C-alpha positions, 0 to 999 in steps of 0.5 A: 921524945921529940914533939916536932921541935928542933929547940935544944936546951944548953945549960952552959952560960951565955958566955960559954956558948959564945953569945954576947948578950945579957941573960934575963931573970926567971920571973916566977909565978908571982911576977908573971901574974903581976905582969899579966894583971898590969902591975909593976914588977921589978923583975919584969922591968929589969927583963924589959931593960935587958931586952933593950940592951940586947937589941942594942948589942945586936945592932952593933 
């Protein structure tokens, strides 16, 4: 079934895909809810740092 999206899922690691970036961590419902309510979450904080690191890698 194709819902009009060209996005594809690749189960290989980022390294195996030839991508030079750090993976984010799955948040799960509890951390996602905490983030929506503006509460601190180690997982969300970690993912924000990964996003900063990945942005810096793209600039190199």
